[in-house]
PATITOR-486391 format. One record per atom (N, C-alpha, C, O): residue in three letters; atom name; residue number from 0; x, y, z. Coordinates in Angstrom, 1 decimal, always signed. Example, Ala and Ser with C-alpha at 12.3 -4.5 7.8 and 13.67 -1.06 7.14 Angstrom:
# residues 2
Ala_N_0_+13.2_-5.7_+7.8
Ala_CA_0_+12.3_-4.5_+7.8
Ala_C_0_+13.2_-3.3_+7.8
Ala_O_0_+14.2_-3.3_+8.5
Ser_N_1_+12.8_-2.2_+7.1
Ser_CA_1_+13.7_-1.1_+7.1
Ser_C_1_+12.9_+0.0_+7.9
Ser_O_1_+13.4_+1.1_+8.0
//
This chain:
# residues 143
Met_N_0_+69.1_+82.9_+161.5
Met_CA_0_+68.5_+83.9_+162.4
Met_C_0_+67.6_+85.0_+161.7
Met_O_0_+66.5_+85.4_+162.0
Val_N_1_+68.3_+85.5_+160.6
Val_CA_1_+68.0_+86.6_+159.7
Val_C_1_+66.7_+86.0_+158.8
Val_O_1_+65.7_+86.7_+158.5
Leu_N_2_+66.8_+84.7_+158.5
Leu_CA_2_+65.6_+84.3_+157.7
Leu_C_2_+64.4_+84.1_+158.7
Leu_O_2_+63.2_+84.4_+158.3
Leu_N_3_+64.5_+83.7_+159.9
Leu_CA_3_+63.6_+83.7_+160.9
Leu_C_3_+62.9_+85.0_+161.2
Leu_O_3_+61.6_+85.1_+161.2
Val_N_4_+63.6_+86.0_+161.3
Val_CA_4_+63.1_+87.4_+161.4
Val_C_4_+62.3_+87.7_+160.2
Val_O_4_+61.1_+88.0_+160.3
Val_N_5_+62.9_+87.5_+159.0
Val_CA_5_+62.2_+87.9_+157.8
Val_C_5_+60.9_+87.1_+157.8
Val_O_5_+59.8_+87.7_+157.4
Phe_N_6_+60.9_+85.9_+158.1
Phe_CA_6_+59.6_+85.0_+158.0
Phe_C_6_+58.6_+85.6_+159.0
Phe_O_6_+57.4_+85.6_+158.7
Val_N_7_+59.0_+86.2_+160.3
Val_CA_7_+58.2_+86.5_+161.2
Val_C_7_+57.5_+87.9_+160.7
Val_O_7_+56.3_+88.2_+160.8
Leu_N_8_+58.4_+88.7_+160.0
Leu_CA_8_+57.9_+90.0_+159.6
Leu_C_8_+56.8_+89.8_+158.4
Leu_O_8_+55.9_+90.6_+158.2
Phe_N_9_+57.1_+88.8_+157.6
Phe_CA_9_+56.2_+88.5_+156.5
Phe_C_9_+55.0_+87.9_+157.1
Phe_O_9_+53.9_+88.2_+156.6
Ser_N_10_+55.0_+87.1_+157.9
Ser_CA_10_+53.7_+86.4_+158.5
Ser_C_10_+52.9_+87.5_+159.2
Ser_O_10_+51.6_+87.6_+159.1
Gln_N_11_+53.5_+88.5_+160.0
Gln_CA_11_+52.7_+89.5_+160.7
Gln_C_11_+52.2_+90.3_+159.6
Gln_O_11_+51.0_+90.5_+159.8
Thr_N_12_+52.9_+90.8_+158.4
Thr_CA_12_+52.3_+91.6_+157.4
Thr_C_12_+51.1_+91.0_+156.8
Thr_O_12_+50.1_+91.6_+156.8
Ile_N_13_+51.2_+89.7_+156.4
Ile_CA_13_+50.1_+89.0_+155.6
Ile_C_13_+48.8_+89.1_+156.8
Ile_O_13_+47.7_+89.4_+156.4
Gln_N_14_+49.0_+88.7_+158.0
Gln_CA_14_+48.2_+88.9_+158.9
Gln_C_14_+47.5_+90.1_+159.2
Gln_O_14_+46.3_+90.1_+159.5
Val_N_15_+48.1_+91.3_+159.1
Val_CA_15_+47.6_+92.6_+159.1
Val_C_15_+46.7_+92.9_+157.8
Val_O_15_+45.6_+93.4_+157.8
Val_N_16_+47.4_+92.5_+156.6
Val_CA_16_+46.8_+92.8_+155.5
Val_C_16_+45.4_+92.0_+155.2
Val_O_16_+44.4_+92.6_+154.7
Phe_N_17_+45.3_+90.9_+155.7
Phe_CA_17_+43.9_+90.2_+155.6
Phe_C_17_+43.0_+90.4_+156.8
Phe_O_17_+41.8_+90.2_+156.7
Ser_N_18_+43.6_+90.9_+157.9
Ser_CA_18_+42.7_+91.1_+159.1
Ser_C_18_+42.0_+92.5_+159.0
Ser_O_18_+41.1_+92.7_+159.7
Gln_N_19_+42.7_+93.3_+158.2
Gln_CA_19_+42.0_+94.7_+158.0
Gln_C_19_+41.3_+94.7_+156.7
Gln_O_19_+41.9_+94.6_+155.6
Gly_N_20_+40.0_+94.6_+156.8
Gly_CA_20_+39.3_+94.6_+155.3
Gly_C_20_+39.4_+96.0_+154.6
Gly_O_20_+39.1_+96.0_+153.4
Ser_N_21_+39.7_+97.1_+155.3
Ser_CA_21_+39.7_+98.3_+154.7
Ser_C_21_+41.3_+98.6_+154.3
Ser_O_21_+41.6_+99.7_+154.1
Phe_N_22_+42.0_+97.8_+154.2
Phe_CA_22_+43.4_+98.0_+154.0
Phe_C_22_+43.5_+98.7_+152.3
Phe_O_22_+44.0_+99.8_+152.1
Leu_N_23_+42.9_+98.0_+151.5
Leu_CA_23_+43.0_+98.5_+150.2
Leu_C_23_+41.9_+99.5_+149.8
Leu_O_23_+42.1_+100.2_+148.8
Ser_N_24_+41.0_+99.5_+150.6
Ser_CA_24_+39.9_+100.4_+150.0
Ser_C_24_+39.9_+101.7_+151.0
Ser_O_24_+38.9_+102.4_+151.0
Ser_N_25_+40.9_+102.0_+151.7
Ser_CA_25_+41.0_+103.1_+152.6
Ser_C_25_+41.1_+104.4_+151.8
Ser_O_25_+41.7_+104.4_+150.7
Asn_N_26_+40.4_+105.5_+152.3
Asn_CA_26_+40.4_+106.8_+151.6
Asn_C_26_+41.8_+107.6_+151.9
Asn_O_26_+42.1_+108.5_+151.2
Ser_N_27_+42.5_+107.1_+153.0
Ser_CA_27_+43.7_+107.9_+153.2
Ser_C_27_+44.9_+107.5_+152.3
Ser_O_27_+45.6_+106.5_+152.5
Gly_N_28_+45.1_+108.2_+151.5
Gly_CA_28_+46.3_+108.0_+150.6
Gly_C_28_+47.7_+107.8_+151.3
Gly_O_28_+48.5_+107.0_+150.9
Asp_N_29_+47.8_+108.7_+152.4
Asp_CA_29_+48.9_+108.7_+153.2
Asp_C_29_+49.1_+107.3_+153.8
Asp_O_29_+50.2_+106.8_+153.8
Lys_N_30_+48.1_+106.5_+154.3
Lys_CA_30_+48.3_+105.2_+154.8
Lys_C_30_+48.7_+104.3_+153.8
Lys_O_30_+49.5_+103.4_+154.2
Asn_N_31_+48.4_+104.3_+152.6
Asn_CA_31_+48.7_+103.4_+151.6
Asn_C_31_+50.2_+103.7_+151.0
Asn_O_31_+50.9_+102.8_+150.6
Val_N_32_+50.5_+105.0_+151.1
Val_CA_32_+51.8_+105.3_+150.7
Val_C_32_+53.0_+104.7_+151.6
Val_O_32_+54.1_+104.3_+151.2
Val_N_33_+52.6_+104.9_+153.0
Val_CA_33_+53.4_+104.4_+154.1
Val_C_33_+53.5_+102.8_+153.9
Val_O_33_+54.6_+102.2_+153.9
Trp_N_34_+52.4_+102.1_+153.8
Trp_CA_34_+52.3_+100.7_+153.6
Trp_C_34_+53.1_+100.3_+152.4
Trp_O_34_+53.8_+99.2_+152.5
Asp_N_35_+53.2_+100.9_+151.3
Asp_CA_35_+53.7_+100.8_+150.1
Asp_C_35_+55.3_+100.9_+150.3
Asp_O_35_+56.1_+100.1_+149.8
Lys_N_36_+55.6_+101.9_+151.0
Lys_CA_36_+57.2_+102.0_+151.3
Lys_C_36_+57.5_+100.9_+152.3
Lys_O_36_+58.6_+100.4_+152.3
Trp_N_37_+56.7_+100.4_+153.2
Trp_CA_37_+57.2_+99.4_+154.2
Trp_C_37_+57.3_+98.1_+153.4
Trp_O_37_+58.2_+97.3_+153.6
Phe_N_38_+56.2_+97.9_+152.4
Phe_CA_38_+56.5_+96.6_+151.5
Phe_C_38_+57.6_+96.7_+150.8
Phe_O_38_+58.4_+95.7_+150.8
Arg_N_39_+58.0_+97.6_+150.0
Arg_CA_39_+59.1_+98.0_+149.3
Arg_C_39_+60.3_+97.7_+150.0
Arg_O_39_+61.3_+97.1_+149.4
Ala_N_40_+60.5_+98.1_+151.3
Ala_CA_40_+61.6_+97.8_+152.2
Ala_C_40_+61.7_+96.4_+152.4
Ala_O_40_+62.7_+95.8_+152.2
Tyr_N_41_+60.6_+95.9_+152.7
Tyr_CA_41_+60.5_+94.5_+153.1
Tyr_C_41_+60.9_+93.5_+152.0
Tyr_O_41_+61.5_+92.4_+152.3
Glu_N_42_+60.6_+93.9_+150.8
Glu_CA_42_+61.0_+93.1_+149.6
Glu_C_42_+62.6_+93.2_+149.4
Glu_O_42_+63.3_+92.2_+149.0
Ile_N_43_+63.0_+94.4_+149.6
Ile_CA_43_+64.4_+94.6_+149.4
Ile_C_43_+65.3_+93.8_+150.5
Ile_O_43_+66.3_+93.2_+150.2
Val_N_44_+64.6_+93.8_+151.8
Val_CA_44_+65.4_+93.1_+152.8
Val_C_44_+65.4_+91.6_+152.4
Val_O_44_+66.3_+90.9_+152.7
Val_N_45_+64.3_+91.1_+151.9
Val_CA_45_+64.1_+89.7_+151.7
Val_C_45_+65.0_+89.3_+150.5
Val_O_45_+65.5_+88.2_+150.6
Glu_N_46_+65.2_+90.2_+149.5
Glu_CA_46_+66.2_+90.0_+148.3
Glu_C_46_+67.6_+89.9_+148.9
Glu_O_46_+68.3_+88.9_+148.7
Leu_N_47_+68.0_+90.8_+149.5
Leu_CA_47_+69.4_+90.9_+150.1
Leu_C_47_+69.6_+89.8_+151.1
Leu_O_47_+70.7_+89.3_+151.1
Ser_N_48_+68.8_+89.4_+151.8
Ser_CA_48_+68.7_+88.2_+152.8
Ser_C_48_+69.0_+87.0_+151.9
Ser_O_48_+69.9_+86.2_+152.3
Lys_N_49_+68.4_+86.9_+150.9
Lys_CA_49_+68.6_+85.7_+149.9
Lys_C_49_+69.9_+85.6_+149.4
Lys_O_49_+70.4_+84.5_+149.2
Ala_N_50_+70.5_+87.0_+149.1
Ala_CA_50_+71.8_+87.0_+148.5
Ala_C_50_+72.9_+86.7_+149.4
Ala_O_50_+74.0_+86.3_+149.0
Gly_N_51_+72.6_+86.9_+150.7
Gly_CA_51_+73.7_+86.6_+151.8
Gly_C_51_+74.2_+87.9_+152.4
Gly_O_51_+75.1_+87.9_+153.2
Met_N_52_+73.6_+89.0_+152.0
Met_CA_52_+73.9_+90.1_+152.6
Met_C_52_+73.8_+90.4_+153.9
Met_O_52_+72.8_+89.8_+154.4
Asn_N_53_+74.5_+91.1_+154.7
Asn_CA_53_+74.2_+91.4_+156.1
Asn_C_53_+73.2_+92.6_+156.3
Asn_O_53_+73.6_+93.7_+156.1
Ile_N_54_+72.1_+92.3_+156.6
Ile_CA_54_+71.1_+93.3_+156.8
Ile_C_54_+70.5_+93.2_+158.1
Ile_O_54_+69.4_+93.6_+158.3
Ser_N_55_+71.2_+92.9_+159.0
Ser_CA_55_+70.9_+92.9_+160.4
Ser_C_55_+70.7_+94.1_+161.1
Ser_O_55_+69.9_+94.1_+162.1
Ser_N_56_+71.3_+95.2_+160.7
Ser_CA_56_+71.1_+96.5_+161.3
Ser_C_56_+69.9_+97.2_+160.7
Ser_O_56_+69.5_+98.2_+161.3
Tyr_N_57_+69.3_+96.9_+159.7
Tyr_CA_57_+68.0_+97.3_+159.1
Tyr_C_57_+66.7_+96.5_+159.8
Tyr_O_57_+65.7_+97.1_+159.8
Leu_N_58_+66.9_+95.4_+160.4
Leu_CA_58_+65.7_+94.8_+160.8
Leu_C_58_+65.1_+95.3_+162.0
Leu_O_58_+63.8_+95.2_+162.1
Pro_N_59_+65.8_+95.9_+163.1
Pro_CA_59_+65.0_+96.4_+164.1
Pro_C_59_+64.2_+97.8_+163.8
Pro_O_59_+63.2_+98.2_+164.3
Ser_N_60_+64.9_+98.5_+162.8
Ser_CA_60_+64.2_+99.6_+162.3
Ser_C_60_+62.9_+99.3_+161.4
Ser_O_60_+61.9_+100.0_+161.4
Leu_N_61_+63.0_+98.3_+160.7
Leu_CA_61_+61.8_+97.7_+159.9
Leu_C_61_+60.9_+97.3_+160.8
Leu_O_61_+59.7_+97.6_+160.7
Gln_N_62_+61.2_+96.5_+161.8
Gln_CA_62_+60.3_+95.9_+162.8
Gln_C_62_+59.5_+97.2_+163.7
Gln_O_62_+58.3_+97.2_+164.1
Glu_N_63_+60.3_+98.1_+163.9
Glu_CA_63_+59.8_+99.3_+164.6
Glu_C_63_+58.8_+100.1_+163.7
Glu_O_63_+57.8_+100.6_+164.2
Ala_N_64_+59.0_+100.1_+162.4
Ala_CA_64_+58.1_+100.9_+161.6
Ala_C_64_+56.8_+100.0_+161.6
Ala_O_64_+55.7_+100.5_+161.7
Tyr_N_65_+57.1_+98.7_+161.4
Tyr_CA_65_+55.8_+97.9_+161.3
Tyr_C_65_+55.0_+98.0_+162.5
Tyr_O_65_+53.8_+98.0_+162.4
Asp_N_66_+55.6_+98.0_+163.8
Asp_CA_66_+54.8_+98.2_+164.9
Asp_C_66_+54.1_+99.6_+164.9
Asp_O_66_+52.9_+99.7_+165.2
Tyr_N_67_+54.8_+100.6_+164.4
Tyr_CA_67_+54.0_+101.9_+164.3
Tyr_C_67_+52.8_+101.8_+163.3
Tyr_O_67_+51.7_+102.3_+163.6
Leu_N_68_+53.1_+101.1_+162.4
Leu_CA_68_+51.8_+101.0_+161.3
Leu_C_68_+50.8_+100.1_+161.9
Leu_O_68_+49.6_+100.4_+161.7
Glu_N_69_+51.1_+99.2_+162.8
Glu_CA_69_+50.0_+98.3_+163.4
Glu_C_69_+49.2_+99.3_+164.3
Glu_O_69_+48.0_+99.1_+164.4
Lys_N_70_+49.8_+100.2_+165.0
Lys_CA_70_+49.3_+101.2_+165.9
Lys_C_70_+48.5_+102.2_+165.2
Lys_O_70_+47.6_+102.8_+165.8
Gly_N_71_+48.9_+102.4_+163.9
Gly_CA_71_+48.3_+103.5_+163.3
Gly_C_71_+49.0_+104.9_+163.1
Gly_O_71_+48.4_+105.8_+162.6
Glu_N_72_+50.2_+104.8_+163.6
Glu_CA_72_+51.2_+105.9_+163.7
Glu_C_72_+52.0_+106.1_+162.5
Glu_O_72_+53.2_+105.8_+162.4
Tyr_N_73_+51.1_+106.6_+161.4
Tyr_CA_73_+51.9_+106.6_+160.1
Tyr_C_73_+53.0_+107.6_+159.9
Tyr_O_73_+53.8_+107.5_+159.0
Gly_N_74_+52.9_+108.6_+160.7
Gly_CA_74_+54.0_+109.6_+160.6
Gly_C_74_+55.3_+109.1_+161.0
Gly_O_74_+56.3_+109.2_+160.3
Ser_N_75_+55.2_+108.4_+162.3
Ser_CA_75_+56.5_+107.9_+162.9
Ser_C_75_+57.2_+106.7_+161.9
Ser_O_75_+58.4_+106.6_+161.7
Ala_N_76_+56.2_+105.9_+161.4
Ala_CA_76_+56.5_+104.7_+160.5
Ala_C_76_+57.3_+105.4_+159.3
Ala_O_76_+58.3_+105.0_+158.8
Glu_N_77_+56.6_+106.4_+158.8
Glu_CA_77_+57.1_+107.0_+157.5
Glu_C_77_+58.5_+107.7_+157.8
Glu_O_77_+59.4_+107.6_+156.9
Asn_N_78_+58.7_+108.2_+158.9
Asn_CA_78_+60.1_+108.8_+159.2
Asn_C_78_+61.1_+107.7_+159.0
Asn_O_78_+62.0_+107.7_+158.2
Ile_N_79_+60.8_+106.7_+159.9
Ile_CA_79_+61.6_+105.4_+160.1
Ile_C_79_+62.1_+104.8_+158.7
Ile_O_79_+63.2_+104.5_+158.3
Leu_N_80_+60.9_+104.8_+157.9
Leu_CA_80_+61.2_+104.1_+156.5
Leu_C_80_+61.9_+105.1_+155.7
Leu_O_80_+62.6_+104.7_+154.8
Asp_N_81_+61.8_+106.4_+155.8
Asp_CA_81_+62.5_+107.3_+155.0
Asp_C_81_+64.0_+107.2_+155.4
Asp_O_81_+64.9_+107.5_+154.6
Lys_N_82_+64.3_+106.9_+156.6
Lys_CA_82_+65.6_+106.7_+157.1
Lys_C_82_+66.3_+105.6_+156.6
Lys_O_82_+67.5_+105.6_+156.4
Ile_N_83_+65.6_+104.4_+156.4
Ile_CA_83_+66.3_+103.3_+156.1
Ile_C_83_+66.1_+102.9_+154.5
Ile_O_83_+67.0_+102.2_+154.0
Leu_N_84_+65.3_+103.4_+153.9
Leu_CA_84_+65.1_+103.2_+152.6
Leu_C_84_+66.2_+103.6_+151.6
Leu_O_84_+66.5_+102.9_+150.6
Pro_N_85_+66.9_+104.8_+151.9
Pro_CA_85_+68.2_+105.1_+150.9
Pro_C_85_+69.3_+103.9_+151.3
Pro_O_85_+70.0_+103.4_+150.3
Gly_N_86_+69.5_+103.5_+152.3
Gly_CA_86_+70.5_+102.5_+152.7
Gly_C_86_+70.3_+101.2_+152.0
Gly_O_86_+71.1_+100.6_+151.4
Leu_N_87_+68.9_+100.9_+152.2
Leu_CA_87_+68.6_+99.5_+151.5
Leu_C_87_+68.7_+99.5_+150.0
Leu_O_87_+69.2_+98.6_+149.4
Thr_N_88_+68.3_+100.7_+149.5
Thr_CA_88_+68.3_+100.7_+147.9
Thr_C_88_+69.8_+100.8_+147.5
Thr_O_88_+70.2_+100.4_+146.4
Lys_N_89_+70.6_+101.3_+148.3
Lys_CA_89_+72.1_+101.3_+148.0
Lys_C_89_+72.6_+100.0_+148.1
Lys_O_89_+73.3_+99.6_+147.2
Leu_N_90_+72.3_+99.3_+149.1
Leu_CA_90_+72.8_+97.8_+149.3
Leu_C_90_+72.1_+96.9_+148.1
Leu_O_90_+72.7_+96.0_+147.7
Tyr_N_91_+71.0_+97.3_+147.7
Tyr_CA_91_+70.4_+96.5_+146.5
Tyr_C_91_+71.0_+96.7_+145.3
Tyr_O_91_+71.0_+95.9_+144.4
Glu_N_92_+71.5_+98.0_+145.2
Glu_CA_92_+72.4_+98.2_+143.9
Glu_C_92_+73.6_+97.5_+143.9
Glu_O_92_+74.0_+97.1_+142.8
Glu_N_93_+74.2_+97.2_+145.0
Glu_CA_93_+75.5_+96.6_+145.2
Glu_C_93_+75.4_+95.1_+145.2
Glu_O_93_+76.4_+94.4_+145.3
Lys_N_94_+74.1_+94.6_+145.3
Lys_CA_94_+73.8_+93.2_+145.4
Lys_C_94_+74.5_+92.3_+144.4
Lys_O_94_+75.1_+91.3_+144.8
Asp_N_95_+74.5_+92.7_+143.1
Asp_CA_95_+75.0_+91.9_+141.9
Asp_C_95_+76.5_+91.9_+142.0
Asp_O_95_+77.1_+90.9_+141.7
Ser_N_96_+77.1_+93.0_+142.5
Ser_CA_96_+78.6_+92.9_+142.7
Ser_C_96_+79.0_+91.9_+144.0
Ser_O_96_+80.0_+91.2_+144.0
Phe_N_97_+78.1_+92.1_+144.9
Phe_CA_97_+78.5_+91.2_+146.1
Phe_C_97_+78.4_+89.7_+145.8
Phe_O_97_+79.3_+88.9_+146.2
Val_N_98_+77.2_+89.3_+145.0
Val_CA_98_+77.0_+88.0_+144.7
Val_C_98_+78.1_+87.4_+143.8
Val_O_98_+78.5_+86.3_+143.9
Phe_N_99_+78.6_+88.3_+142.8
Phe_CA_99_+79.6_+88.0_+141.8
Phe_C_99_+80.9_+87.6_+142.7
Phe_O_99_+81.5_+86.5_+142.6
Trp_N_100_+81.3_+88.6_+143.6
Trp_CA_100_+82.7_+88.4_+144.3
Trp_C_100_+82.4_+87.2_+145.3
Trp_O_100_+83.3_+86.4_+145.5
Lys_N_101_+81.2_+87.0_+145.9
Lys_CA_101_+81.1_+85.9_+146.8
Lys_C_101_+81.3_+84.5_+146.0
Lys_O_101_+81.8_+83.6_+146.5
Asn_N_102_+80.8_+84.6_+144.9
Asn_CA_102_+80.7_+83.2_+143.9
Asn_C_102_+82.1_+83.1_+143.5
Asn_O_102_+82.7_+82.0_+143.6
Phe_N_103_+82.8_+84.3_+143.1
Phe_CA_103_+84.3_+84.2_+142.5
Phe_C_103_+85.1_+83.6_+143.8
Phe_O_103_+86.0_+82.8_+143.5
Lys_N_104_+85.0_+84.0_+145.0
Lys_CA_104_+85.6_+83.5_+146.1
Lys_C_104_+85.6_+82.0_+146.2
Lys_O_104_+86.6_+81.3_+146.2
Lys_N_105_+84.3_+81.7_+146.2
Lys_CA_105_+84.0_+80.3_+146.4
Lys_C_105_+84.5_+79.3_+145.3
Lys_O_105_+84.8_+78.2_+145.6
Val_N_106_+84.6_+79.7_+143.9
Val_CA_106_+85.1_+79.1_+143.0
Val_C_106_+86.6_+79.0_+143.0
Val_O_106_+87.1_+78.0_+142.7
Thr_N_107_+87.3_+80.1_+143.3
Thr_CA_107_+88.6_+80.2_+143.5
Thr_C_107_+89.1_+79.2_+144.6
Thr_O_107_+90.0_+78.5_+144.3
Leu_N_108_+88.5_+79.2_+145.7
Leu_CA_108_+88.7_+78.3_+146.8
Leu_C_108_+88.6_+76.9_+146.4
Leu_O_108_+89.5_+76.0_+146.8
Ala_N_109_+87.7_+76.6_+145.6
Ala_CA_109_+87.4_+75.2_+145.2
Ala_C_109_+88.6_+74.7_+144.1
Ala_O_109_+89.2_+73.6_+144.0
Val_N_110_+88.9_+75.7_+143.3
Val_CA_110_+90.0_+75.4_+142.4
Val_C_110_+91.4_+75.3_+143.1
Val_O_110_+92.2_+74.5_+142.7
Leu_N_111_+91.5_+76.1_+144.1
Leu_CA_111_+92.7_+75.9_+144.9
Leu_C_111_+92.8_+74.7_+145.6
Leu_O_111_+93.9_+74.1_+145.7
Ile_N_112_+91.6_+74.3_+146.2
Ile_CA_112_+91.7_+72.9_+147.0
Ile_C_112_+91.8_+71.8_+145.9
Ile_O_112_+92.6_+70.9_+146.1
Gly_N_113_+91.2_+71.8_+144.9
Gly_CA_113_+91.2_+70.8_+143.9
Gly_C_113_+92.6_+70.7_+143.2
Gly_O_113_+93.0_+69.6_+142.7
Ser_N_114_+93.4_+71.8_+143.2
Ser_CA_114_+94.7_+71.6_+142.6
Ser_C_114_+95.7_+71.1_+143.4
Ser_O_114_+96.7_+70.8_+142.9
Phe_N_115_+95.6_+71.0_+144.7
Phe_CA_115_+96.5_+70.3_+145.6
Phe_C_115_+97.0_+69.0_+145.3
Phe_O_115_+98.2_+68.7_+145.3
Pro_N_116_+96.0_+68.1_+145.0
Pro_CA_116_+96.4_+66.7_+144.7
Pro_C_116_+97.3_+66.7_+143.4
Pro_O_116_+98.3_+66.0_+143.3
Val_N_117_+96.9_+67.4_+142.5
Val_CA_117_+97.6_+67.5_+141.2
Val_C_117_+99.0_+68.1_+141.5
Val_O_117_+100.0_+67.6_+140.9
Leu_N_118_+99.1_+69.1_+142.2
Leu_CA_118_+100.4_+69.6_+142.4
Leu_C_118_+101.3_+68.7_+143.2
Leu_O_118_+102.5_+68.6_+143.0
Phe_N_119_+100.7_+68.1_+144.2
Phe_CA_119_+101.4_+67.0_+145.2
Phe_C_119_+101.8_+65.8_+144.1
Phe_O_119_+102.9_+65.3_+144.2
Tyr_N_120_+101.0_+65.4_+143.2
Tyr_CA_120_+101.5_+64.4_+142.3
Tyr_C_120_+102.5_+64.6_+141.4
Tyr_O_120_+103.4_+63.7_+141.2
Phe_N_121_+102.6_+65.8_+140.9
Phe_CA_121_+103.8_+66.3_+140.2
Phe_C_121_+105.0_+66.6_+140.9
Phe_O_121_+106.1_+66.0_+140.7
Phe_N_122_+104.9_+67.4_+141.9
Phe_CA_122_+106.0_+68.0_+142.6
Phe_C_122_+106.6_+67.3_+143.8
Phe_O_122_+107.7_+67.6_+144.1
Phe_N_123_+105.8_+66.5_+144.5
Phe_CA_123_+106.3_+65.7_+145.6
Phe_C_123_+107.5_+64.8_+145.3
Phe_O_123_+108.5_+64.8_+146.1
Pro_N_124_+107.3_+63.9_+144.2
Pro_CA_124_+108.5_+62.9_+144.0
Pro_C_124_+109.7_+63.8_+143.6
Pro_O_124_+110.8_+63.5_+144.1
Arg_N_125_+109.6_+64.8_+142.9
Arg_CA_125_+110.9_+65.5_+142.5
Arg_C_125_+111.5_+66.1_+143.8
Arg_O_125_+112.8_+66.1_+144.0
Ile_N_126_+110.7_+66.6_+144.6
Ile_CA_126_+111.3_+67.3_+145.8
Ile_C_126_+111.8_+66.2_+146.7
Ile_O_126_+112.9_+66.4_+147.3
Tyr_N_127_+111.1_+65.1_+146.9
Tyr_CA_127_+111.4_+64.1_+147.7
Tyr_C_127_+113.0_+63.6_+147.1
Tyr_O_127_+113.9_+63.7_+147.9
Leu_N_128_+113.0_+63.3_+146.0
Leu_CA_128_+114.2_+62.8_+145.5
Leu_C_128_+115.4_+63.7_+145.5
Leu_O_128_+116.6_+63.3_+145.7
Arg_N_129_+115.2_+65.1_+145.3
Arg_CA_129_+116.2_+65.9_+145.5
Arg_C_129_+116.7_+66.1_+146.9
Arg_O_129_+117.9_+66.5_+147.1
Ile_N_130_+115.8_+66.0_+148.0
Ile_CA_130_+116.2_+66.0_+149.4
Ile_C_130_+117.1_+64.9_+149.7
Ile_O_130_+118.1_+65.0_+150.4
Trp_N_131_+116.6_+63.6_+149.0
Trp_CA_131_+117.1_+62.3_+149.3
Trp_C_131_+118.5_+62.4_+148.8
Trp_O_131_+119.5_+62.0_+149.5
Tyr_N_132_+118.6_+62.9_+147.6
Tyr_CA_132_+120.1_+62.8_+147.0
Tyr_C_132_+120.9_+63.8_+147.8
Tyr_O_132_+122.1_+63.5_+148.0
Lys_N_133_+120.5_+65.1_+148.3
Lys_CA_133_+121.3_+66.0_+149.0
Lys_C_133_+121.7_+65.3_+150.2
Lys_O_133_+122.9_+65.2_+150.5
Val_N_134_+120.9_+64.7_+150.8
Val_CA_134_+121.3_+64.2_+152.3
Val_C_134_+122.2_+63.0_+152.1
Val_O_134_+122.9_+62.7_+153.1
Arg_N_135_+122.3_+62.2_+151.0
Arg_CA_135_+123.0_+61.0_+150.8
Arg_C_135_+124.2_+61.2_+149.9
Arg_O_135_+124.9_+60.3_+149.6
Glu_N_136_+124.5_+62.5_+149.4
Glu_CA_136_+125.4_+62.7_+148.4
Glu_C_136_+126.9_+62.4_+148.9
Glu_O_136_+127.7_+62.3_+148.1
Lys_N_137_+127.2_+62.4_+150.1
Lys_CA_137_+128.5_+62.2_+150.6
Lys_C_137_+128.7_+60.6_+151.0
Lys_O_137_+129.8_+60.2_+151.5
Trp_N_138_+127.8_+59.9_+150.9
Trp_CA_138_+127.8_+58.5_+151.3
Trp_C_138_+128.9_+57.8_+150.2
Trp_O_138_+129.0_+58.2_+149.0
Val_N_139_+129.5_+57.0_+150.7
Val_CA_139_+130.6_+56.3_+150.0
Val_C_139_+130.0_+54.8_+150.0
Val_O_139_+129.6_+54.2_+151.0
Val_N_140_+130.0_+54.2_+148.8
Val_CA_140_+129.6_+52.8_+148.7
Val_C_140_+130.8_+52.1_+148.7
Val_O_140_+131.7_+52.4_+147.9
Gly_N_141_+130.8_+51.2_+149.6
Gly_CA_141_+132.0_+50.1_+149.6
Gly_C_141_+131.8_+49.0_+148.8
Gly_O_141_+130.7_+48.5_+148.5
Lys_N_142_+133.1_+48.3_+148.4
Lys_CA_142_+133.0_+47.1_+147.7
Lys_C_142_+133.0_+45.8_+148.6
Lys_O_142_+132.9_+44.7_+148.0
//
């Protein structure tokens, strides 16, 4: 779901960039600054999504900022981007730690599951024999 939203945002962005011939040659520095912020936020969202982090709370705001940019309301878009960029950059800084612990949990689970057959092989016969002897210890063998 998240990847679909990211793909749609990316395709819409590419469409806008190539449909507006004056995008890069605009005299409005404000416009370029806002678009740069949006692209930076979008890049961070893509990286966090690839890492498996939950960024679903930022997607509606990013889409809303994109809609304002399409309409030419750069002030509103910049306000939204200024609100979400600090949170995104904080998540981006935590990405390495998140990926490490996610991988650590996966490896630990794999080792734990892989150790069950070995533990069963070594301990089941001993436990089974101990129980068998306890149950039958009072039996008398007749001649």
